[in-house]
VEXDREN-2710 file (C-alpha; in Angstrom, 1 decimal):
% VEXDREN-2710
k/r/px/py/pz
1/MET/16.7/-3.3/74.5
2/LYS/17.1/-7.0/73.5
3/ARG/13.4/-7.1/72.5
4/ASN/13.8/-3.9/70.4
5/LEU/16.8/-5.4/68.6
6/ILE/14.8/-8.6/67.8
7/VAL/11.9/-6.5/66.4
8/ILE/14.2/-4.4/64.2
9/ALA/15.9/-7.5/62.8
10/ALA/12.6/-9.1/62.1
11/LEU/11.3/-6.0/60.3
12/VAL/14.5/-5.7/58.2
13/THR/14.3/-9.3/57.2
14/THR/10.6/-9.0/56.3
15/LEU/11.2/-6.0/54.1
16/ALA/14.1/-7.6/52.4
17/LEU/12.7/-11.1/51.6
18/PRO/10.4/-10.0/48.7
19/ALA/13.5/-8.6/46.9
20/VAL/15.9/-11.5/47.4
21/CYS/17.1/-13.4/44.4
22/PRO/16.8/-17.2/43.9
23/ALA/19.7/-19.1/45.5
24/ALA/22.9/-19.0/43.4
25/PRO/26.2/-20.8/43.8
26/ALA/28.8/-19.0/45.9
27/ARG/30.8/-16.6/43.7
28/PRO/34.4/-15.9/44.9
29/GLY/35.5/-12.3/44.7
30/ALA/36.3/-9.1/46.6
31/TYR/33.6/-7.2/48.6
32/VAL/33.1/-4.1/50.8
33/SER/30.4/-3.5/53.4
34/GLY/29.2/-1.0/55.8
35/PHE/27.1/-1.5/59.0
36/LEU/25.3/0.4/61.7
37/GLY/23.9/-0.9/65.0
38/VAL/23.8/-0.9/68.7
39/ASN/26.5/-1.9/71.2
40/VAL/25.5/-2.9/74.7
41/PRO/28.5/-2.8/77.0
42/ARG/28.9/-5.1/79.9
43/ASP/29.6/-3.5/83.3
44/ALA/33.3/-2.8/83.7
45/ASP/35.5/-3.4/86.8
46/VAL/37.7/-0.3/87.2
47/THR/40.9/-0.3/89.4
48/GLY/43.7/2.1/89.8
49/THR/45.0/4.9/92.2
50/ASP/43.8/8.4/93.0
51/PHE/47.0/10.1/93.9
52/LEU/45.1/13.3/94.9
53/ILE/43.8/11.6/98.0
54/GLY/46.2/8.7/98.2
55/ALA/43.5/6.0/97.8
56/ASP/43.1/2.9/95.6
57/ILE/40.3/2.7/93.1
58/ASP/38.0/-0.3/93.0
59/GLU/34.7/0.4/91.3
60/ARG/32.1/-1.0/88.9
61/VAL/30.9/1.1/86.0
62/ALA/27.6/0.6/84.1
63/PHE/27.0/2.0/80.6
64/ASP/24.0/2.9/78.5
65/PRO/23.7/1.2/75.1
66/GLY/25.6/3.1/72.4
67/LEU/26.5/3.4/68.8
68/ASN/28.3/0.7/66.7
69/ILE/29.3/1.8/63.2
70/GLY/31.9/0.5/60.8
71/GLY/32.9/-1.0/57.5
72/THR/34.8/-3.9/56.1
73/GLY/36.8/-4.9/53.0
74/GLY/37.7/-8.4/52.1
75/TYR/37.7/-11.4/49.8
76/ASP/35.2/-14.2/49.6
77/PHE/36.8/-17.6/48.8
78/GLY/33.4/-19.4/48.6
79/ILE/33.3/-21.1/52.0
80/ILE/35.8/-18.8/53.9
81/ARG/35.8/-15.0/53.9
82/LEU/38.8/-13.0/55.1
83/GLU/38.4/-9.3/55.8
84/GLY/39.7/-6.2/57.4
85/GLU/37.4/-4.2/59.6
86/LEU/37.3/-0.6/61.0
87/SER/34.6/0.2/63.5
88/TYR/33.8/2.7/66.2
89/LYS/31.8/2.0/69.4
90/HIS/30.6/4.7/71.8
91/ALA/29.0/4.4/75.2
92/GLU/27.9/6.9/77.9
93/MET/28.5/6.0/81.5
94/LYS/25.3/5.3/83.4
95/SER/26.5/4.8/87.0
96/ILE/29.6/4.2/89.1
97/THR/29.5/2.0/92.2
98/GLU/32.3/1.9/94.8
99/ARG/32.9/-1.7/95.9
100/ALA/34.1/-1.0/99.4
101/SER/31.3/1.3/100.6
102/GLY/28.6/0.2/98.1
103/THR/28.0/3.9/97.3
104/ARG/26.4/4.2/93.9
105/PHE/26.6/7.4/91.8
106/SER/23.9/7.6/89.1
107/ASP/24.5/11.2/88.1
108/VAL/27.5/10.5/85.9
109/ASP/28.9/12.6/83.0
110/GLY/31.5/10.5/81.1
111/ASN/32.0/8.3/78.1
112/LEU/34.2/5.7/76.5
113/GLY/35.0/5.5/72.8
114/VAL/36.6/2.5/71.1
115/LEU/38.1/2.6/67.5
116/ALA/38.8/-1.0/66.6
117/MET/40.9/-2.3/63.7
118/MET/40.3/-6.0/63.2
119/PHE/41.3/-8.9/60.9
120/ASN/38.4/-11.3/60.7
121/GLY/37.7/-14.8/59.3
122/PHE/34.2/-16.2/58.6
123/PHE/32.8/-19.5/57.5
124/ASP/29.7/-19.2/55.2
125/LEU/27.2/-22.1/55.4
126/HIS/25.8/-21.9/51.8
127/ASN/22.5/-23.7/51.1
128/SER/19.7/-23.8/48.6
129/THR/18.2/-20.5/49.8
130/PRO/19.2/-16.9/49.4
131/VAL/19.9/-16.7/53.2
132/THR/23.4/-17.8/54.2
133/PRO/24.2/-18.3/57.9
134/TYR/27.8/-17.5/58.9
135/TRP/30.1/-17.6/62.0
136/GLY/33.6/-16.6/62.8
137/GLY/35.7/-14.0/64.6
138/GLY/38.7/-11.8/64.6
139/ILE/41.6/-10.2/66.4
140/GLY/43.2/-6.8/66.2
141/PHE/43.7/-3.6/68.2
142/ALA/41.5/-1.1/69.9
143/ALA/42.3/2.6/70.4
144/MET/40.3/3.5/73.5
145/HIS/39.5/7.1/74.6
146/LEU/38.2/7.7/78.2
147/SER/36.7/11.2/78.7
148/ASP/37.0/13.3/81.8
149/THR/34.3/11.8/84.1
150/PHE/32.3/13.8/86.7
151/VAL/29.8/12.6/89.3
152/SER/27.0/14.5/91.0
153/GLY/28.1/17.8/89.6
154/ASP/31.5/17.8/91.3
155/PRO/34.0/19.9/89.3
156/ILE/36.9/17.6/90.2
157/PRO/37.0/14.7/87.7
158/PHE/36.3/11.1/89.0
159/TYR/38.4/9.8/86.1
160/GLN/40.7/11.8/83.9
161/GLU/40.8/12.0/80.1
162/ASP/43.3/9.8/78.4
163/ASP/43.9/7.3/75.6
164/ASP/45.4/3.8/75.3
165/THR/45.7/1.2/72.6
166/VAL/45.3/-2.5/73.5
167/PHE/44.7/-6.0/72.0
168/ALA/41.1/-6.7/70.9
169/TYR/39.1/-9.7/69.8
170/GLN/35.6/-10.6/68.7
171/ALA/33.4/-13.6/67.8
172/GLY/30.0/-13.8/66.3
173/ALA/27.5/-15.0/63.7
174/GLY/24.9/-13.7/61.4
175/LEU/22.8/-14.0/58.2
176/GLU/23.6/-12.8/54.8
177/ILE/20.4/-12.2/52.7
178/ALA/21.2/-12.0/49.0
179/LEU/19.2/-9.3/47.1
180/ASN/20.9/-10.3/43.8
181/ARG/24.3/-11.6/42.8
182/GLN/26.0/-8.4/43.8
183/PHE/24.2/-6.8/46.7
184/SER/23.1/-8.3/50.0
185/LEU/22.0/-7.4/53.5
186/ASP/23.9/-8.6/56.6
187/LEU/22.2/-9.1/60.0
188/GLY/25.1/-9.7/62.5
189/TYR/25.9/-10.2/66.1
190/ARG/29.4/-9.8/67.6
191/TYR/30.8/-10.2/71.1
192/PHE/33.6/-7.7/71.3
193/GLY/36.3/-7.5/74.0
194/THR/39.7/-5.9/74.8
195/ALA/42.7/-6.5/77.0
196/SER/43.0/-4.2/80.1
197/ALA/43.6/-0.6/79.1
198/THR/45.5/1.8/81.4
199/PHE/44.6/5.5/81.5
200/GLY/46.3/8.4/83.3
201/LEU/49.8/7.0/83.8
202/ASP/51.1/10.6/83.8
203/LYS/48.1/12.1/85.6
204/ASP/46.7/12.4/89.1
205/ILE/44.3/9.5/88.7
206/THR/45.2/6.2/87.0
207/THR/42.4/3.8/85.9
208/ASP/42.5/0.3/84.4
209/LEU/39.5/-1.4/82.7
210/LYS/38.6/-3.9/80.1
211/TYR/35.8/-3.1/77.5
212/GLU/33.4/-5.9/76.6
213/SER/30.1/-5.5/74.7
214/HIS/27.3/-7.2/72.8
215/ASN/26.8/-5.8/69.3
216/ALA/23.9/-6.1/66.9
217/SER/24.1/-4.5/63.5
218/VAL/22.5/-4.3/60.0
219/GLY/24.8/-4.0/57.1
220/PHE/24.9/-3.7/53.3
221/ARG/27.5/-5.7/51.3
222/VAL/28.6/-5.1/47.7
223/LYS/30.5/-7.9/45.8
224/PHE/32.8/-7.3/42.8
END
């Protein structure tokens, strides 16, 4: 997966470079952008209680890589950019491992969706080329949705569907590649994480987990 992301980024950069404009001074102003990419979730530690059988939950969930899509709107002050971001991340569960017994379930049908609303700040490292490195991060909230989750074809859910909204944060870096004074490409990386979410407080099964993921994206930015 990491190798594929590197190849994609290299191809986009190669295609874009013939069209980039000569380096120009940073121009303050508003901008909007959209991006699409891949989110690679880290394994999540899941705890809670299964009231149906009167047992505690202590498991580790692995995810497949999933979608990362979103948009931003902000203001470029020249060196510093401030923006609001709305994004959605989706990941299908790959396996669930019970810590106590070591039992691993690989036939899992369940997913986790994260709608994030962030306030970000970035520092742009302007230079004499059309390629501007940047770094920064942000904080906000994540509305998380856990689906009903089934293992090995069992009709009784392993986890029950529910929603929770928690604190979220991210940090990352990237490259802005100017196509002209108004349009540019954005190759970005973000490490995204949330506080612990609790699902199923009014259900038969309660689950607690944090969501953390690596995110690589390609974006298009328009300056005004």
